[in-house]
PLY file of the C-alpha trace (Angstrom):
ply
format ascii 1.0
element vertex 294
property float x
property float y
property float z
element edge 293
property int vertex1
property int vertex2
end_header
33.17 -8.20 -1.12
30.25 -7.56 -3.39
27.21 -5.79 -3.75
24.87 -8.64 -2.84
26.90 -8.59 0.72
26.39 -4.63 0.86
22.47 -5.35 0.08
21.91 -7.68 2.80
24.06 -5.65 5.48
21.90 -2.71 4.55
18.70 -5.00 4.89
19.79 -6.37 8.44
20.87 -2.63 9.67
17.76 -1.37 8.63
15.27 -4.08 9.99
17.59 -4.75 13.03
16.93 -8.53 12.81
18.37 -11.23 10.49
14.63 -12.67 9.90
13.31 -9.65 8.69
15.81 -9.16 6.62
16.15 -12.49 4.80
12.12 -12.15 4.06
13.01 -8.43 2.53
15.51 -9.58 0.04
14.10 -13.25 -0.96
16.70 -15.53 1.02
17.11 -17.54 3.69
18.22 -16.51 7.14
21.16 -19.10 6.56
22.09 -17.28 3.58
22.04 -13.89 4.96
23.98 -14.67 7.76
26.14 -16.49 6.27
26.96 -13.90 3.62
27.06 -10.82 6.46
29.85 -13.38 8.37
31.96 -13.71 5.07
31.58 -10.00 5.13
33.15 -9.33 8.40
35.70 -11.34 7.99
37.00 -9.52 4.86
36.77 -6.42 6.40
38.41 -7.81 9.70
35.72 -6.46 12.05
31.78 -7.24 13.44
29.64 -5.14 11.96
27.02 -6.31 14.03
26.37 -6.91 17.67
24.45 -10.30 18.33
24.33 -10.13 22.23
20.85 -8.77 22.41
17.44 -9.40 20.25
17.99 -7.22 18.04
20.82 -7.02 15.93
22.35 -3.45 16.29
25.58 -2.04 14.70
28.99 -2.13 15.85
31.39 0.97 15.74
32.57 -0.57 12.53
28.76 -1.29 11.17
28.05 2.49 11.74
30.94 3.86 10.06
30.27 1.21 7.01
26.89 1.56 6.73
26.33 5.12 4.84
29.21 4.03 2.63
26.95 0.91 1.38
24.07 2.44 0.86
26.69 5.03 -1.59
28.08 1.73 -3.20
24.50 0.28 -4.06
23.46 4.03 -5.34
26.55 4.23 -7.42
25.91 0.72 -9.32
22.09 1.60 -9.70
23.03 4.81 -11.24
25.60 2.82 -13.74
22.99 0.68 -14.90
20.26 3.38 -15.05
22.65 5.16 -17.31
23.14 2.92 -19.81
19.79 1.77 -19.67
18.73 5.47 -20.29
21.20 5.15 -23.35
20.47 2.02 -24.57
16.76 2.76 -23.85
16.44 -0.62 -21.84
15.21 0.13 -18.41
16.80 -2.06 -15.40
16.41 -1.69 -11.47
13.63 -2.46 -9.03
10.16 -0.97 -8.47
8.18 -1.73 -5.63
4.01 -1.55 -6.00
1.69 -1.05 -2.73
-1.85 -2.22 -2.92
-4.29 -1.81 -0.12
-5.11 -4.93 1.71
-8.36 -6.42 0.11
-8.68 -4.36 -3.21
-8.28 -6.27 -6.39
-8.25 -3.90 -9.06
-7.39 -5.34 -12.43
-6.23 -2.33 -13.84
-3.41 -2.36 -11.72
-2.17 -6.12 -12.69
-2.72 -5.08 -16.57
-0.08 -2.29 -15.76
2.32 -4.89 -14.17
1.49 -7.56 -16.99
2.56 -4.75 -20.08
5.20 -3.17 -17.89
6.95 -6.55 -17.23
6.39 -7.51 -21.37
8.17 -4.18 -22.28
10.77 -4.08 -19.64
11.78 -7.59 -18.19
15.21 -6.26 -17.07
12.96 -4.33 -13.85
12.58 -6.44 -11.08
9.00 -5.85 -9.82
7.85 -6.47 -5.87
4.15 -6.12 -4.71
2.89 -5.67 -1.63
-0.28 -5.24 0.32
-0.98 -3.30 3.67
-3.59 -0.53 4.96
-3.81 2.66 3.01
-1.75 4.89 6.13
1.31 2.07 6.31
1.41 2.08 2.60
1.46 5.99 2.22
4.10 5.98 4.92
6.14 3.94 3.20
6.10 5.79 0.13
7.34 8.81 1.99
10.07 6.85 3.55
11.05 5.41 0.08
10.27 2.16 1.09
7.44 1.48 -1.53
7.73 3.51 -5.05
3.94 3.63 -5.55
1.21 2.59 -4.06
-2.77 2.27 -4.81
-4.64 3.61 -1.69
-7.95 4.49 -0.43
-8.16 8.07 0.49
-10.15 11.30 1.84
-7.88 13.12 0.17
-7.03 13.94 -3.14
-3.18 14.35 -2.79
-1.28 13.46 0.57
1.09 16.10 1.43
4.42 16.05 -0.49
3.23 13.43 -2.98
1.94 13.27 -6.28
-0.95 11.25 -7.11
-3.52 10.17 -9.73
-7.22 9.59 -8.40
-8.92 6.34 -9.99
-12.13 6.58 -8.19
-14.20 9.35 -6.25
-17.33 8.13 -5.08
-20.18 8.99 -2.36
-20.47 7.03 0.83
-23.00 4.38 1.15
-25.21 2.42 3.35
-25.53 -1.07 2.49
-28.19 -3.29 3.89
-30.50 -6.09 2.90
-33.79 -6.06 1.66
-36.38 -5.76 4.24
-34.22 -3.36 6.61
-35.49 -0.44 7.57
-32.76 1.77 5.83
-34.06 -0.09 2.65
-37.29 1.31 2.83
-36.02 4.97 3.62
-36.05 7.12 0.35
-33.38 9.55 2.53
-30.49 8.01 4.62
-28.18 10.36 6.98
-25.79 10.16 9.40
-28.11 10.17 12.48
-30.13 7.24 10.71
-26.49 5.19 11.16
-26.86 5.49 15.06
-29.87 3.31 15.28
-28.16 0.56 13.82
-25.14 -1.55 14.21
-22.16 -0.59 11.42
-20.10 -2.79 9.67
-16.72 -0.85 8.50
-13.34 -0.68 7.62
-11.01 -0.76 10.00
-8.64 2.21 11.17
-5.72 2.95 8.85
-8.06 2.55 5.51
-9.37 5.42 3.32
-12.73 4.31 3.67
-12.58 4.51 7.26
-10.73 7.77 7.50
-13.76 9.44 5.30
-16.48 7.57 7.78
-14.42 8.79 10.85
-14.55 12.53 9.48
-18.22 12.06 8.63
-18.97 10.89 12.13
-17.09 13.66 13.59
-18.76 16.59 11.50
-22.17 15.38 12.32
-21.55 14.41 16.39
-22.48 10.91 15.48
-21.15 7.54 17.43
-22.30 4.55 15.86
-21.95 1.05 17.09
-19.05 -0.49 15.04
-19.99 -4.15 15.26
-17.39 -5.66 13.01
-14.08 -4.51 11.21
-13.26 -6.34 8.28
-10.79 -5.23 5.71
-12.41 -6.51 2.71
-15.69 -5.06 0.66
-16.59 -8.59 0.10
-16.55 -9.58 4.00
-18.10 -5.94 4.62
-21.04 -6.90 2.12
-21.40 -10.88 3.32
-21.68 -9.34 6.96
-24.12 -6.85 5.70
-26.36 -9.15 3.63
-26.72 -11.69 6.80
-28.21 -8.59 8.55
-25.22 -8.19 11.13
-25.28 -4.69 10.58
-25.46 -1.74 8.28
-22.34 -1.94 5.52
-20.34 1.61 5.19
-18.98 1.32 1.40
-18.29 3.67 -1.47
-20.72 3.45 -4.69
-18.53 2.00 -6.79
-17.37 -0.87 -3.73
-20.80 -1.82 -3.41
-21.70 -2.47 -7.27
-20.59 -6.13 -7.58
-23.38 -6.89 -4.50
-26.33 -5.26 -5.68
-28.30 -8.43 -6.14
-28.15 -9.19 -2.55
-27.75 -5.51 -0.80
-30.06 -2.22 -1.19
-27.52 0.65 -1.35
-28.56 4.02 -0.38
-26.40 7.02 -0.41
-25.54 8.84 2.59
-26.97 12.45 2.18
-24.91 14.19 4.44
-21.38 12.96 3.68
-19.98 15.33 0.66
-16.41 13.87 1.50
-15.96 11.23 -1.59
-14.17 8.45 -1.01
-10.92 7.76 -3.33
-8.61 5.55 -4.89
-5.88 6.79 -5.95
-1.97 6.23 -6.65
0.22 8.16 -5.01
4.29 8.15 -5.45
6.97 10.57 -5.06
7.85 13.78 -6.44
11.46 12.43 -7.15
11.56 9.35 -8.97
13.72 7.03 -11.23
13.31 5.89 -15.16
11.63 2.73 -13.57
8.71 4.20 -11.85
8.17 6.77 -14.62
7.85 4.43 -17.04
5.40 2.36 -14.77
3.34 5.31 -14.61
2.81 5.14 -17.93
1.26 1.81 -18.18
-0.75 2.65 -14.95
-2.25 5.84 -16.64
-2.87 3.84 -19.50
-4.44 0.91 -17.77
-6.96 3.12 -15.76
-7.79 5.25 -18.64
-8.89 2.09 -20.15
-11.01 1.08 -17.01
-12.70 4.58 -17.04
0 1
1 2
2 3
3 4
4 5
5 6
6 7
7 8
8 9
9 10
10 11
11 12
12 13
13 14
14 15
15 16
16 17
17 18
18 19
19 20
20 21
21 22
22 23
23 24
24 25
25 26
26 27
27 28
28 29
29 30
30 31
31 32
32 33
33 34
34 35
35 36
36 37
37 38
38 39
39 40
40 41
41 42
42 43
43 44
44 45
45 46
46 47
47 48
48 49
49 50
50 51
51 52
52 53
53 54
54 55
55 56
56 57
57 58
58 59
59 60
60 61
61 62
62 63
63 64
64 65
65 66
66 67
67 68
68 69
69 70
70 71
71 72
72 73
73 74
74 75
75 76
76 77
77 78
78 79
79 80
80 81
81 82
82 83
83 84
84 85
85 86
86 87
87 88
88 89
89 90
90 91
91 92
92 93
93 94
94 95
95 96
96 97
97 98
98 99
99 100
100 101
101 102
102 103
103 104
104 105
105 106
106 107
107 108
108 109
109 110
110 111
111 112
112 113
113 114
114 115
115 116
116 117
117 118
118 119
119 120
120 121
121 122
122 123
123 124
124 125
125 126
126 127
127 128
128 129
129 130
130 131
131 132
132 133
133 134
134 135
135 136
136 137
137 138
138 139
139 140
140 141
141 142
142 143
143 144
144 145
145 146
146 147
147 148
148 149
149 150
150 151
151 152
152 153
153 154
154 155
155 156
156 157
157 158
158 159
159 160
160 161
161 162
162 163
163 164
164 165
165 166
166 167
167 168
168 169
169 170
170 171
171 172
172 173
173 174
174 175
175 176
176 177
177 178
178 179
179 180
180 181
181 182
182 183
183 184
184 185
185 186
186 187
187 188
188 189
189 190
190 191
191 192
192 193
193 194
194 195
195 196
196 197
197 198
198 199
199 200
200 201
201 202
202 203
203 204
204 205
205 206
206 207
207 208
208 209
209 210
210 211
211 212
212 213
213 214
214 215
215 216
216 217
217 218
218 219
219 220
220 221
221 222
222 223
223 224
224 225
225 226
226 227
227 228
228 229
229 230
230 231
231 232
232 233
233 234
234 235
235 236
236 237
237 238
238 239
239 240
240 241
241 242
242 243
243 244
244 245
245 246
246 247
247 248
248 249
249 250
250 251
251 252
252 253
253 254
254 255
255 256
256 257
257 258
258 259
259 260
260 261
261 262
262 263
263 264
264 265
265 266
266 267
267 268
268 269
269 270
270 271
271 272
272 273
273 274
274 275
275 276
276 277
277 278
278 279
279 280
280 281
281 282
282 283
283 284
284 285
285 286
286 287
287 288
288 289
289 290
290 291
291 292
292 293
């Protein structure tokens, strides 16, 4: 057996599905199935029950799983120990990014980190903020860029990138564009365009609605600032954005700060407090890139 087979075995065990496991480790389903069968032949026992829709572990598979995880962890520790002595960092870092949030300093950090540490495999994925926070807690994602209403999610370290007031974005000529002050109560008179649940901006907006006992009509829920701005510019609803998010669209929208919402909309990097040298080094590059942006 080899470490690659153990990695595939663990992926199938955790995903309970050969197709999802193949996507996770970036190989074909036929390739991962062949490697698992070879491992089973070497061990002389079936590791998975394939009779149902889900790939569930047999008794032999359950007995092997923790040992497989330990073997992979030990192999990774060998590489890290040698890397720390030789100043060559190896391993893997998985970075999460909230959907629709293309913040270039994160890409700058990825580029400079890759140049400095080509031995580290970096994976980038997108999801909503709630899912990414859960993935960081579970260890499936090492670091994530999220929108949040909380500066530091419980049990995680964080680095705040932006802290903005919530704004109502409307086209010129809209009644709210003519108002000098806009409050949450004003939004109940108009349809709203906002982010979907699970996003940081929506969490701030929902908290503000609850605090003021306001129940606006949410006409559209979309995952990017660009989509919110386009819909709002066409008069289809009041766009709910943060002050920095609306900046690129001020040529077609009038932004009014929602006066009675004091909760800031935050954009932050989050990670677990216990982490390896690869993530520690990536944080150096990320802090440097975002500091230059500020």
